[in-house]
N, C-alpha and C positions, 0 to 999 in steps of 0.2 A: 108206306112209312107212316109212322104215329104221328099224330099232331104234335105232340110235345117235342118231337125231334125238331120240328120246323123252329120252334121258338128258342131252343137250345143252340141249334145252328145259327140263328140269328144273333144270338149273344156272342158267338165266335167271329162275327164279321164286324164287330165293334172294335175300333182301333183303340189300343192302350187298355183293352179288358182281358186280361188273362185268366187262366183257369181257376186261380185262387180267388179273385175277386168275383169271377162269375159263379162259383160255388157259393160264395157268401151271399151273393144278391139272391140267389135261388133259394137259399136256407131261410134268408130273411123274409123273402115274399112268398114262399111256399112252392113256387113253380117258376120255371122259365118264362111261361106266359104271363104270369102275374108280376114279373119284374117290368115288362113294358106297359102293363097297366097301373103300376104303383104311382102314387101322387109324388112330385118332386120333393116336397117338404119332408116326406118320409125317407126317400132315397138319399137324401143329403144327411141324414143321421147315420148313414152306414159308413164305417171307416173305408177310405180309399175313393168314395165317390164325390165327385165335384159337378160343377154345372157343365163343363164340356162333355163329360160322360152322360149327363141326364140329356143334354142336346143331341148326343148320338143315339141315344135310346128312342128319342122321339123322332129321329130321321127316317123318312120314307126310303131313302137309299139302303138302309141296313136290309129292309125287306125285300128290295129290288135286287140286291146281290144275292140274298137267300134264295129268292125264286130261281135266279139263274143257277145256283148251285144245285137246287132240287132237280131242276131240269136235267143238268149234266148227270148226276148220280143216277137218275131214274133211266135216262137213255143208256147209261153204260153198265146197269145192273149191278150198282154199288150198293151195299148194305150199310146201315147206320145203327149204332147204338150210343145211348148217352151214359154218363158216369153213374147215373142213379139207377140204372136197370140191372137186373139180375144177370143178363149176359155179358155185362162189362167184365173184362178180365180181372179177376181176383187179385193179382199181383199189382195191378195199377191202382185198385181202389185203396191201397195203403199208401201212395205217393200223394202228398198234399197238393203238388202241382200237376197231377195227371191231367191230360186233356178232357175238355168237357164232353167232346164227341170223337167217337173213332168211327172211321170208315173201312170197310173191307170188302174184298171181291175173292170169291173163292171159298174154300172150305176152312172155315174157322176153327174146326176142331184141332188144327194143328198147334194151336196156342197151348193145349194142354201137354204137349211134348216138349221138345227142347227148342225154345224160341232163341234166336240170335238176331241182333240188328246191328248194322255196321254204320257208325256216325262218323262223317269226316268232312273235310274241306270240299268246297264246290269246285275247286280247281286242284284235282288230284296230281301228283307228280307221277313220274315214272316209276320211283321206287315204290309209292302206295299202290300203284296198280300191279306191279310184280308181287309184292307182298300179298295183296288180296287174292291173286291168282293161286299162289302157293297155299295161303291160310284156307281158302274155299276148298281146295283139293284135299287138304289134309282133314277137314271136318265132315267130308261126304259120308264116311262110314257111320257117323253118330246120327244120321238122318235129321238134321235140325230143320226148324221152319224158320225161313229167313222173313223177318219183318222189315218192312219199308215204310218211311214216311212220305215217299213218293216226291221228295224235293230232289232238286237237279244237284246231286253230289255224288259221293262215292257209291252209295248203295244201288245206283242204276247202271253201274259199269260191269 
């Protein structure tokens, strides 16, 4: 894993720091690593940055959780790429709120085909389950690539 991934992943561990503000911080500071090294007075000049965010950036807990995540993805052969890398999916690059980091396992070449993602409630109804079964059956001939955020919701059923 690239060292820059580490710091980008660390940014995603900070509560209330979404992809829009994360990208703004990276652009302002030059890199994800530089965000963590930037002086507080300079960070406060960035729209959306307050003292609680700065406190979170300085917290060792962010890196502790990042280290745990690195350990998990390494043990499970999960790959990572950040939004500013050439491998990041082109379609997502045009979304202002696209995630800072994507994780994948398997053959990523499938993204060039027909990707589909199903987003829904965490508590699926019987109707939702039945619809999903028929829908997936109907799209099999098109050989889509199914994308999942790996959250506990409709896409794991």
